[in-house]
All heavy atoms as TSV, in Angstrom:
chain	resi	resn	atom	element	x	y	z
A	1	MET	N	N	108.024	138.317	168.564
A	1	MET	CA	C	108.704	137.095	168.121
A	1	MET	C	C	110.216	137.299	168.236
A	1	MET	O	O	110.755	138.289	167.766
A	1	MET	CB	C	108.304	136.802	166.676
A	1	MET	CG	C	108.860	135.508	166.149
A	1	MET	SD	S	108.248	135.216	164.471
A	1	MET	CE	C	107.680	133.558	164.677
A	2	SER	N	N	110.893	136.362	168.849
A	2	SER	CA	C	112.342	136.505	169.025
A	2	SER	C	C	113.088	136.082	167.769
A	2	SER	O	O	112.601	135.293	166.974
A	2	SER	CB	C	112.820	135.675	170.217
A	2	SER	OG	O	112.641	134.311	169.947
A	3	ASP	N	N	114.271	136.637	167.623
A	3	ASP	CA	C	115.114	136.342	166.468
A	3	ASP	C	C	115.770	134.977	166.670
A	3	ASP	O	O	116.475	134.785	167.663
A	3	ASP	CB	C	116.170	137.440	166.347
A	3	ASP	CG	C	116.978	137.333	165.071
A	3	ASP	OD1	O	116.894	136.313	164.371
A	3	ASP	OD2	O	117.719	138.284	164.783
A	4	PRO	N	N	115.537	134.025	165.775
A	4	PRO	CA	C	116.107	132.680	165.944
A	4	PRO	C	C	117.589	132.591	165.583
A	4	PRO	O	O	118.188	131.533	165.670
A	4	PRO	CB	C	115.275	131.825	164.991
A	4	PRO	CG	C	114.885	132.785	163.905
A	4	PRO	CD	C	114.721	134.125	164.587
A	5	THR	N	N	118.171	133.712	165.175
A	5	THR	CA	C	119.574	133.693	164.773
A	5	THR	C	C	120.477	133.659	165.998
A	5	THR	O	O	120.274	134.399	166.940
A	5	THR	CB	C	119.910	134.938	163.924
A	5	THR	OG1	O	119.055	134.950	162.793
A	5	THR	CG2	C	121.350	134.908	163.460
A	6	SER	N	N	121.466	132.771	165.974
A	6	SER	CA	C	122.440	132.757	167.059
A	6	SER	C	C	123.815	133.011	166.462
A	6	SER	O	O	124.051	132.758	165.283
A	6	SER	CB	C	122.400	131.430	167.819
A	6	SER	OG	O	123.084	130.422	167.129
A	7	THR	N	N	124.710	133.530	167.294
A	7	THR	CA	C	126.053	133.850	166.838
A	7	THR	C	C	127.057	133.225	167.787
A	7	THR	O	O	126.873	133.253	168.998
A	7	THR	CB	C	126.265	135.383	166.818
A	7	THR	OG1	O	125.240	135.968	166.027
A	7	THR	CG2	C	127.608	135.744	166.237
A	8	VAL	N	N	128.095	132.635	167.222
A	8	VAL	CA	C	129.176	132.078	168.028
A	8	VAL	C	C	130.495	132.563	167.429
A	8	VAL	O	O	130.601	132.732	166.219
A	8	VAL	CB	C	129.106	130.525	168.096
A	8	VAL	CG1	C	129.314	129.906	166.734
A	8	VAL	CG2	C	130.110	129.978	169.076
A	9	THR	N	N	131.466	132.821	168.296
A	9	THR	CA	C	132.770	133.269	167.830
A	9	THR	C	C	133.826	132.269	168.285
A	9	THR	O	O	133.828	131.856	169.442
A	9	THR	CB	C	133.102	134.672	168.382
A	9	THR	OG1	O	132.086	135.571	167.948
A	9	THR	CG2	C	134.442	135.161	167.865
A	10	VAL	N	N	134.674	131.860	167.358
A	10	VAL	CA	C	135.784	130.947	167.669
A	10	VAL	C	C	137.072	131.576	167.143
A	10	VAL	O	O	137.036	132.486	166.326
A	10	VAL	CB	C	135.582	129.544	167.031
A	10	VAL	CG1	C	134.352	128.864	167.607
A	10	VAL	CG2	C	135.488	129.626	165.520
A	11	THR	N	N	138.200	131.089	167.617
A	11	THR	CA	C	139.483	131.558	167.114
A	11	THR	C	C	140.173	130.401	166.404
A	11	THR	O	O	140.280	129.302	166.946
A	11	THR	CB	C	140.365	132.094	168.260
A	11	THR	OG1	O	139.651	133.138	168.915
A	11	THR	CG2	C	141.671	132.651	167.716
A	12	VAL	N	N	140.606	130.664	165.173
A	12	VAL	CA	C	141.263	129.652	164.351
A	12	VAL	C	C	142.743	130.007	164.238
A	12	VAL	O	O	143.093	131.146	163.931
A	12	VAL	CB	C	140.620	129.594	162.948
A	12	VAL	CG1	C	141.355	128.614	162.050
A	12	VAL	CG2	C	139.146	129.213	163.061
A	13	SER	N	N	143.615	129.036	164.496
A	13	SER	CA	C	145.048	129.296	164.376
A	13	SER	C	C	145.579	128.733	163.071
A	13	SER	O	O	145.064	127.748	162.546
A	13	SER	CB	C	145.803	128.701	165.565
A	13	SER	OG	O	145.592	127.314	165.640
A	14	GLY	N	N	146.583	129.412	162.525
A	14	GLY	CA	C	147.254	128.926	161.324
A	14	GLY	C	C	146.896	129.641	160.042
A	14	GLY	O	O	147.504	129.391	159.010
A	15	MET	N	N	145.901	130.539	160.073
A	15	MET	CA	C	145.532	131.256	158.852
A	15	MET	C	C	146.555	132.365	158.591
A	15	MET	O	O	146.909	133.101	159.505
A	15	MET	CB	C	144.141	131.874	158.986
A	15	MET	CG	C	143.029	130.873	159.097
A	15	MET	SD	S	141.388	131.668	159.041
A	15	MET	CE	C	141.421	132.712	160.497
A	16	THR	N	N	147.026	132.458	157.350
A	16	THR	CA	C	148.050	133.460	157.034
A	16	THR	C	C	147.707	134.346	155.836
A	16	THR	O	O	148.414	135.313	155.577
A	16	THR	CB	C	149.394	132.767	156.740
A	16	THR	OG1	O	149.206	131.851	155.660
A	16	THR	CG2	C	149.924	132.026	157.953
A	17	CYS	N	N	146.656	134.000	155.083
A	17	CYS	CA	C	146.380	134.756	153.853
A	17	CYS	C	C	144.906	134.698	153.487
A	17	CYS	O	O	144.118	134.008	154.126
A	17	CYS	CB	C	147.217	134.200	152.703
A	17	CYS	SG	S	146.763	132.509	152.254
A	18	GLY	N	N	144.566	135.397	152.432
A	18	GLY	CA	C	143.191	135.419	151.954
A	18	GLY	C	C	142.680	134.051	151.548
A	18	GLY	O	O	141.497	133.754	151.713
A	19	HIS	N	N	143.554	133.202	151.024
A	19	HIS	CA	C	143.138	131.856	150.643
A	19	HIS	C	C	142.730	131.061	151.878
A	19	HIS	O	O	141.766	130.297	151.852
A	19	HIS	CB	C	144.261	131.127	149.888
A	19	HIS	CG	C	143.863	129.760	149.453
A	19	HIS	ND1	N	144.062	128.653	150.239
A	19	HIS	CD2	C	143.252	129.318	148.329
A	19	HIS	CE1	C	143.586	127.585	149.608
A	19	HIS	NE2	N	143.092	127.969	148.445
A	20	CYS	N	N	143.469	131.250	152.979
A	20	CYS	CA	C	143.133	130.584	154.245
A	20	CYS	C	C	141.728	131.004	154.689
A	20	CYS	O	O	140.909	130.161	155.071
A	20	CYS	CB	C	144.114	130.990	155.350
A	20	CYS	SG	S	145.843	130.626	155.022
A	21	VAL	N	N	141.469	132.297	154.617
A	21	VAL	CA	C	140.173	132.841	155.013
A	21	VAL	C	C	139.069	132.221	154.167
A	21	VAL	O	O	138.038	131.795	154.689
A	21	VAL	CB	C	140.168	134.384	154.877
A	21	VAL	CG1	C	138.760	134.953	155.013
A	21	VAL	CG2	C	141.104	135.005	155.903
A	22	SER	N	N	139.286	132.139	152.859
A	22	SER	CA	C	138.288	131.560	151.951
A	22	SER	C	C	138.009	130.105	152.286
A	22	SER	O	O	136.855	129.670	152.287
A	22	SER	CB	C	138.758	131.654	150.498
A	22	SER	OG	O	138.865	132.993	150.110
A	23	SER	N	N	139.057	129.339	152.567
A	23	SER	CA	C	138.895	127.919	152.896
A	23	SER	C	C	138.070	127.733	154.159
A	23	SER	O	O	137.151	126.911	154.203
A	23	SER	CB	C	140.259	127.245	153.091
A	23	SER	OG	O	140.994	127.265	151.901
A	24	VAL	N	N	138.408	128.503	155.189
A	24	VAL	CA	C	137.682	128.401	156.456
A	24	VAL	C	C	136.235	128.837	156.269
A	24	VAL	O	O	135.306	128.167	156.724
A	24	VAL	CB	C	138.387	129.235	157.558
A	24	VAL	CG1	C	137.525	129.354	158.797
A	24	VAL	CG2	C	139.734	128.612	157.908
A	25	ARG	N	N	136.033	129.944	155.559
A	25	ARG	CA	C	134.671	130.450	155.330
A	25	ARG	C	C	133.837	129.416	154.573
A	25	ARG	O	O	132.680	129.182	154.900
A	25	ARG	CB	C	134.730	131.773	154.561
A	25	ARG	CG	C	133.371	132.430	154.412
A	25	ARG	CD	C	133.442	133.743	153.647
A	25	ARG	NE	N	134.098	134.768	154.429
A	25	ARG	CZ	C	135.107	135.511	153.998
A	25	ARG	NH1	N	135.599	135.338	152.790
A	25	ARG	NH2	N	135.636	136.441	154.762
A	26	GLU	N	N	134.438	128.802	153.560
A	26	GLU	CA	C	133.715	127.824	152.747
A	26	GLU	C	C	133.319	126.593	153.559
A	26	GLU	O	O	132.189	126.125	153.486
A	26	GLU	CB	C	134.587	127.410	151.556
A	26	GLU	CG	C	133.893	126.499	150.581
A	26	GLU	CD	C	134.772	126.167	149.374
A	26	GLU	OE1	O	135.533	127.031	148.926
A	26	GLU	OE2	O	134.676	125.023	148.910
A	27	GLU	N	N	134.257	126.055	154.348
A	27	GLU	CA	C	133.967	124.854	155.133
A	27	GLU	C	C	132.921	125.110	156.215
A	27	GLU	O	O	131.982	124.339	156.378
A	27	GLU	CB	C	135.244	124.290	155.770
A	27	GLU	CG	C	136.217	123.688	154.771
A	27	GLU	CD	C	135.671	122.470	154.032
A	27	GLU	OE1	O	134.789	121.766	154.559
A	27	GLU	OE2	O	136.145	122.233	152.906
A	28	ILE	N	N	133.088	126.215	156.952
A	28	ILE	CA	C	132.118	126.520	158.014
A	28	ILE	C	C	130.770	126.874	157.403
A	28	ILE	O	O	129.725	126.493	157.922
A	28	ILE	CB	C	132.635	127.637	158.937
A	28	ILE	CG1	C	133.854	127.136	159.721
A	28	ILE	CG2	C	131.539	128.102	159.892
A	28	ILE	CD1	C	134.528	128.179	160.592
A	29	GLY	N	N	130.791	127.567	156.273
A	29	GLY	CA	C	129.557	127.932	155.593
A	29	GLY	C	C	128.762	126.733	155.115
A	29	GLY	O	O	127.563	126.834	154.873
A	30	GLY	N	N	129.424	125.571	155.002
A	30	GLY	CA	C	128.751	124.351	154.573
A	30	GLY	C	C	128.016	123.625	155.685
A	30	GLY	O	O	127.301	122.656	155.432
A	31	ILE	N	N	128.165	124.085	156.917
A	31	ILE	CA	C	127.466	123.460	158.046
A	31	ILE	C	C	125.983	123.820	157.953
A	31	ILE	O	O	125.645	124.991	157.776
A	31	ILE	CB	C	128.037	123.948	159.399
A	31	ILE	CG1	C	129.518	123.565	159.535
A	31	ILE	CG2	C	127.231	123.379	160.562
A	31	ILE	CD1	C	130.208	124.189	160.731
A	32	PRO	N	N	125.108	122.833	158.061
A	32	PRO	CA	C	123.666	123.119	157.982
A	32	PRO	C	C	123.238	124.172	159.014
A	32	PRO	O	O	123.626	124.098	160.175
A	32	PRO	CB	C	123.016	121.770	158.296
A	32	PRO	CG	C	124.056	120.758	157.906
A	32	PRO	CD	C	125.380	121.413	158.232
A	33	GLY	N	N	122.473	125.160	158.563
A	33	GLY	CA	C	121.963	126.192	159.454
A	33	GLY	C	C	122.803	127.452	159.481
A	33	GLY	O	O	122.339	128.501	159.913
A	34	VAL	N	N	124.073	127.361	159.036
A	34	VAL	CA	C	124.945	128.541	159.054
A	34	VAL	C	C	124.491	129.514	157.969
A	34	VAL	O	O	124.296	129.137	156.827
A	34	VAL	CB	C	126.426	128.150	158.859
A	34	VAL	CG1	C	127.298	129.381	158.643
A	34	VAL	CG2	C	126.927	127.361	160.059
A	35	THR	N	N	124.312	130.786	158.375
A	35	THR	CA	C	123.831	131.801	157.440
A	35	THR	C	C	124.904	132.803	157.053
A	35	THR	O	O	124.809	133.439	156.013
A	35	THR	CB	C	122.629	132.560	158.031
A	35	THR	OG1	O	123.011	133.120	159.292
A	35	THR	CG2	C	121.444	131.627	158.240
A	36	ALA	N	N	125.944	132.966	157.900
A	36	ALA	CA	C	127.018	133.913	157.587
A	36	ALA	C	C	128.279	133.532	158.347
A	36	ALA	O	O	128.211	133.014	159.460
A	36	ALA	CB	C	126.601	135.331	157.947
A	37	VAL	N	N	129.425	133.769	157.711
A	37	VAL	CA	C	130.717	133.508	158.341
A	37	VAL	C	C	131.593	134.728	158.111
A	37	VAL	O	O	131.839	135.109	156.967
A	37	VAL	CB	C	131.403	132.250	157.739
A	37	VAL	CG1	C	132.724	131.986	158.438
A	37	VAL	CG2	C	130.494	131.038	157.811
A	38	ASP	N	N	132.042	135.354	159.200
A	38	ASP	CA	C	132.899	136.531	159.102
A	38	ASP	C	C	134.259	136.165	159.690
A	38	ASP	O	O	134.346	135.777	160.847
A	38	ASP	CB	C	132.277	137.705	159.856
A	38	ASP	CG	C	133.128	138.959	159.743
A	38	ASP	OD1	O	133.449	139.342	158.601
A	38	ASP	OD2	O	133.490	139.532	160.783
A	39	VAL	N	N	135.306	136.255	158.876
A	39	VAL	CA	C	136.647	135.864	159.308
A	39	VAL	C	C	137.549	137.085	159.387
A	39	VAL	O	O	137.649	137.842	158.420
A	39	VAL	CB	C	137.260	134.840	158.315
A	39	VAL	CG1	C	138.638	134.396	158.793
A	39	VAL	CG2	C	136.346	133.634	158.135
A	40	ASP	N	N	138.193	137.275	160.541
A	40	ASP	CA	C	139.172	138.349	160.705
A	40	ASP	C	C	140.553	137.709	160.691
A	40	ASP	O	O	140.936	137.026	161.648
A	40	ASP	CB	C	138.936	139.099	162.018
A	40	ASP	CG	C	139.945	140.229	162.175
A	40	ASP	OD1	O	139.922	141.159	161.355
A	40	ASP	OD2	O	140.772	140.159	163.106
A	41	LEU	N	N	141.279	137.896	159.596
A	41	LEU	CA	C	142.574	137.244	159.414
A	41	LEU	C	C	143.579	137.643	160.491
A	41	LEU	O	O	144.279	136.792	161.037
A	41	LEU	CB	C	143.129	137.567	158.019
A	41	LEU	CG	C	144.501	136.975	157.673
A	41	LEU	CD1	C	144.465	135.451	157.758
A	41	LEU	CD2	C	144.930	137.424	156.299
A	42	ALA	N	N	143.643	138.922	160.828
A	42	ALA	CA	C	144.645	139.407	161.783
A	42	ALA	C	C	144.533	138.743	163.151
A	42	ALA	O	O	145.534	138.342	163.736
A	42	ALA	CB	C	144.533	140.919	161.926
A	43	SER	N	N	143.308	138.595	163.655
A	43	SER	CA	C	143.118	138.027	164.992
A	43	SER	C	C	142.835	136.532	164.951
A	43	SER	O	O	142.938	135.853	165.966
A	43	SER	CB	C	141.955	138.731	165.698
A	43	SER	OG	O	140.732	138.439	165.035
A	44	GLY	N	N	142.425	136.025	163.782
A	44	GLY	CA	C	142.035	134.619	163.680
A	44	GLY	C	C	140.608	134.386	164.147
A	44	GLY	O	O	140.136	133.263	164.198
A	45	ARG	N	N	139.913	135.470	164.481
A	45	ARG	CA	C	138.555	135.354	165.011
A	45	ARG	C	C	137.574	135.067	163.881
A	45	ARG	O	O	137.595	135.710	162.846
A	45	ARG	CB	C	138.170	136.638	165.745
A	45	ARG	CG	C	136.917	136.490	166.581
A	45	ARG	CD	C	136.659	137.675	167.481
A	45	ARG	NE	N	137.700	137.781	168.502
A	45	ARG	CZ	C	138.514	138.827	168.634
A	45	ARG	NH1	N	138.434	139.849	167.821
A	45	ARG	NH2	N	139.417	138.842	169.593
A	46	VAL	N	N	136.708	134.085	164.121
A	46	VAL	CA	C	135.689	133.712	163.149
A	46	VAL	C	C	134.331	133.813	163.836
A	46	VAL	O	O	134.103	133.163	164.853
A	46	VAL	CB	C	135.901	132.272	162.632
A	46	VAL	CG1	C	134.824	131.891	161.627
A	46	VAL	CG2	C	137.295	132.123	162.011
A	47	THR	N	N	133.462	134.658	163.284
A	47	THR	CA	C	132.128	134.822	163.841
A	47	THR	C	C	131.154	134.103	162.915
A	47	THR	O	O	131.144	134.335	161.706
A	47	THR	CB	C	131.757	136.314	163.964
A	47	THR	OG1	O	132.761	136.951	164.756
A	47	THR	CG2	C	130.401	136.489	164.619
A	48	ILE	N	N	130.356	133.216	163.507
A	48	ILE	CA	C	129.448	132.362	162.739
A	48	ILE	C	C	128.017	132.686	163.143
A	48	ILE	O	O	127.663	132.573	164.315
A	48	ILE	CB	C	129.740	130.877	163.033
A	48	ILE	CG1	C	131.208	130.570	162.715
A	48	ILE	CG2	C	128.801	129.973	162.240
A	48	ILE	CD1	C	131.766	129.398	163.487
A	49	ALA	N	N	127.216	133.113	162.180
A	49	ALA	CA	C	125.791	133.359	162.424
A	49	ALA	C	C	125.020	132.166	161.886
A	49	ALA	O	O	125.352	131.621	160.828
A	49	ALA	CB	C	125.340	134.643	161.732
A	50	SER	N	N	123.994	131.754	162.626
A	50	SER	CA	C	123.232	130.582	162.192
A	50	SER	C	C	121.796	130.672	162.667
A	50	SER	O	O	121.471	131.436	163.569
A	50	SER	CB	C	123.876	129.313	162.765
A	50	SER	OG	O	123.844	129.361	164.188
A	51	GLU	N	N	120.969	129.870	162.032
A	51	GLU	CA	C	119.588	129.718	162.470
A	51	GLU	C	C	119.606	128.589	163.473
A	51	GLU	O	O	119.795	127.432	163.111
A	51	GLU	CB	C	118.691	129.396	161.285
A	51	GLU	CG	C	118.584	130.547	160.299
A	51	GLU	CD	C	117.772	130.202	159.071
A	51	GLU	OE1	O	117.331	129.048	158.948
A	51	GLU	OE2	O	117.599	131.099	158.233
A	52	GLY	N	N	119.455	128.912	164.737
A	52	GLY	CA	C	119.566	127.915	165.784
A	52	GLY	C	C	121.022	127.692	166.147
A	52	GLY	O	O	121.916	128.298	165.570
A	53	ALA	N	N	121.248	126.834	167.116
A	53	ALA	CA	C	122.609	126.581	167.594
A	53	ALA	C	C	123.369	125.682	166.625
A	53	ALA	O	O	122.788	124.804	166.005
A	53	ALA	CB	C	122.558	125.942	168.973
A	54	VAL	N	N	124.669	125.929	166.521
A	54	VAL	CA	C	125.536	125.083	165.698
A	54	VAL	C	C	126.409	124.260	166.639
A	54	VAL	O	O	126.976	124.775	167.596
A	54	VAL	CB	C	126.425	125.928	164.757
A	54	VAL	CG1	C	127.404	125.051	163.996
A	54	VAL	CG2	C	125.572	126.706	163.781
A	55	ASP	N	N	126.503	122.981	166.367
A	55	ASP	CA	C	127.302	122.071	167.177
A	55	ASP	C	C	128.778	122.439	167.118
A	55	ASP	O	O	129.339	122.601	166.036
A	55	ASP	CB	C	127.086	120.640	166.666
A	55	ASP	CG	C	127.878	119.628	167.438
A	55	ASP	OD1	O	127.771	119.600	168.677
A	55	ASP	OD2	O	128.609	118.852	166.794
A	56	GLN	N	N	129.399	122.588	168.296
A	56	GLN	CA	C	130.830	122.924	168.350
A	56	GLN	C	C	131.670	121.861	167.638
A	56	GLN	O	O	132.683	122.184	167.028
A	56	GLN	CB	C	131.291	123.053	169.812
A	56	GLN	CG	C	130.852	124.341	170.474
A	56	GLN	CD	C	131.580	125.557	169.932
A	56	GLN	OE1	O	132.711	125.493	169.479
A	56	GLN	NE2	N	130.911	126.692	169.967
A	57	GLY	N	N	131.260	120.623	167.718
A	57	GLY	CA	C	131.979	119.543	167.039
A	57	GLY	C	C	131.977	119.731	165.531
A	57	GLY	O	O	132.978	119.470	164.857
A	58	ALA	N	N	130.849	120.212	165.000
A	58	ALA	CA	C	130.750	120.457	163.555
A	58	ALA	C	C	131.666	121.599	163.144
A	58	ALA	O	O	132.299	121.550	162.087
A	58	ALA	CB	C	129.300	120.761	163.171
A	59	ILE	N	N	131.760	122.623	163.994
A	59	ILE	CA	C	132.650	123.756	163.706
A	59	ILE	C	C	134.094	123.274	163.705
A	59	ILE	O	O	134.858	123.570	162.794
A	59	ILE	CB	C	132.448	124.892	164.727
A	59	ILE	CG1	C	131.043	125.476	164.579
A	59	ILE	CG2	C	133.513	125.973	164.548
A	59	ILE	CD1	C	130.644	126.440	165.689
A	60	LYS	N	N	134.460	122.507	164.732
A	60	LYS	CA	C	135.830	121.986	164.847
A	60	LYS	C	C	136.176	121.136	163.624
A	60	LYS	O	O	137.247	121.272	163.040
A	60	LYS	CB	C	135.949	121.150	166.133
A	60	LYS	CG	C	137.333	120.592	166.386
A	60	LYS	CD	C	137.343	119.844	167.728
A	60	LYS	CE	C	138.729	119.433	168.156
A	60	LYS	NZ	N	139.357	118.442	167.312
A	61	GLU	N	N	135.243	120.279	163.230
A	61	GLU	CA	C	135.449	119.405	162.068
A	61	GLU	C	C	135.641	120.223	160.789
A	61	GLU	O	O	136.518	119.922	159.975
A	61	GLU	CB	C	134.219	118.503	161.907
A	61	GLU	CG	C	134.552	117.076	161.578
A	61	GLU	CD	C	133.299	116.221	161.625
A	61	GLU	OE1	O	132.567	116.216	160.613
A	61	GLU	OE2	O	133.074	115.564	162.667
A	62	ALA	N	N	134.832	121.253	160.610
A	62	ALA	CA	C	134.918	122.095	159.413
A	62	ALA	C	C	136.246	122.831	159.365
A	62	ALA	O	O	136.879	122.914	158.306
A	62	ALA	CB	C	133.762	123.088	159.387
A	63	VAL	N	N	136.699	123.346	160.506
A	63	VAL	CA	C	137.973	124.062	160.571
A	63	VAL	C	C	139.115	123.109	160.242
A	63	VAL	O	O	140.029	123.441	159.474
A	63	VAL	CB	C	138.162	124.718	161.955
A	63	VAL	CG1	C	139.581	125.220	162.140
A	63	VAL	CG2	C	137.163	125.854	162.141
A	64	GLU	N	N	139.061	121.898	160.792
A	64	GLU	CA	C	140.111	120.912	160.512
A	64	GLU	C	C	140.071	120.464	159.048
A	64	GLU	O	O	141.122	120.232	158.443
A	64	GLU	CB	C	139.975	119.718	161.461
A	64	GLU	CG	C	140.359	120.096	162.882
A	64	GLU	CD	C	140.130	119.001	163.911
A	64	GLU	OE1	O	139.552	117.945	163.568
A	64	GLU	OE2	O	140.527	119.219	165.061
A	65	GLU	N	N	138.880	120.367	158.474
A	65	GLU	CA	C	138.737	119.996	157.063
A	65	GLU	C	C	139.402	121.045	156.177
A	65	GLU	O	O	139.964	120.730	155.135
A	65	GLU	CB	C	137.242	119.859	156.717
A	65	GLU	CG	C	136.965	119.395	155.318
A	65	GLU	CD	C	137.404	117.952	155.041
A	65	GLU	OE1	O	137.374	117.102	155.962
A	65	GLU	OE2	O	137.768	117.686	153.870
A	66	ALA	N	N	139.346	122.308	156.621
A	66	ALA	CA	C	139.974	123.398	155.868
A	66	ALA	C	C	141.484	123.404	156.056
A	66	ALA	O	O	142.208	124.115	155.362
A	66	ALA	CB	C	139.389	124.744	156.303
A	67	GLY	N	N	141.985	122.619	157.027
A	67	GLY	CA	C	143.424	122.515	157.234
A	67	GLY	C	C	143.958	123.333	158.397
A	67	GLY	O	O	145.160	123.579	158.500
A	68	TYR	N	N	143.078	123.755	159.300
A	68	TYR	CA	C	143.482	124.600	160.438
A	68	TYR	C	C	142.944	123.983	161.723
A	68	TYR	O	O	142.300	122.948	161.692
A	68	TYR	CB	C	142.968	126.038	160.226
A	68	TYR	CG	C	143.369	126.537	158.875
A	68	TYR	CD1	C	142.501	126.473	157.794
A	68	TYR	CD2	C	144.671	126.994	158.644
A	68	TYR	CE1	C	142.901	126.860	156.523
A	68	TYR	CE2	C	145.083	127.378	157.384
A	68	TYR	CZ	C	144.185	127.309	156.328
A	68	TYR	OH	O	144.588	127.676	155.073
A	69	GLU	N	N	143.187	124.665	162.831
A	69	GLU	CA	C	142.631	124.153	164.085
A	69	GLU	C	C	142.116	125.285	164.944
A	69	GLU	O	O	142.545	126.430	164.810
A	69	GLU	CB	C	143.637	123.293	164.833
A	69	GLU	CG	C	144.910	123.980	165.190
A	69	GLU	CD	C	145.937	123.013	165.788
A	69	GLU	OE1	O	146.074	121.890	165.287
A	69	GLU	OE2	O	146.577	123.415	166.762
A	70	LEU	N	N	141.172	124.934	165.823
A	70	LEU	CA	C	140.650	125.908	166.760
A	70	LEU	C	C	141.707	126.178	167.811
A	70	LEU	O	O	142.369	125.259	168.296
A	70	LEU	CB	C	139.390	125.385	167.438
A	70	LEU	CG	C	138.154	125.217	166.545
A	70	LEU	CD1	C	136.992	124.649	167.355
A	70	LEU	CD2	C	137.757	126.533	165.915
A	71	ALA	N	N	141.887	127.434	168.158
A	71	ALA	CA	C	142.844	127.805	169.202
A	71	ALA	C	C	142.172	127.619	170.560
A	71	ALA	O	O	140.968	127.780	170.694
A	71	ALA	CB	C	143.280	129.259	169.023
A	72	GLY	N	N	142.981	127.291	171.550
A	72	GLY	CA	C	142.451	127.194	172.905
A	72	GLY	C	C	141.802	125.959	173.233
A	72	GLY	O	O	141.265	125.106	172.960
């Protein structure tokens, strides 16, 4: 049986502190199906683990809701 977990990595610009990390983690973590959110403040890299695929639009919306934007 294959593992249904998928992982996607995005880069978020504008995060400067632990509070920024918490906001992004909380918003992305609220997307249905998301099981884990790992945020690296130094690089802005956010790794999202989920059951099944997560819509890129939902990720973008969650990041913007937290007050930041996707880089690139």
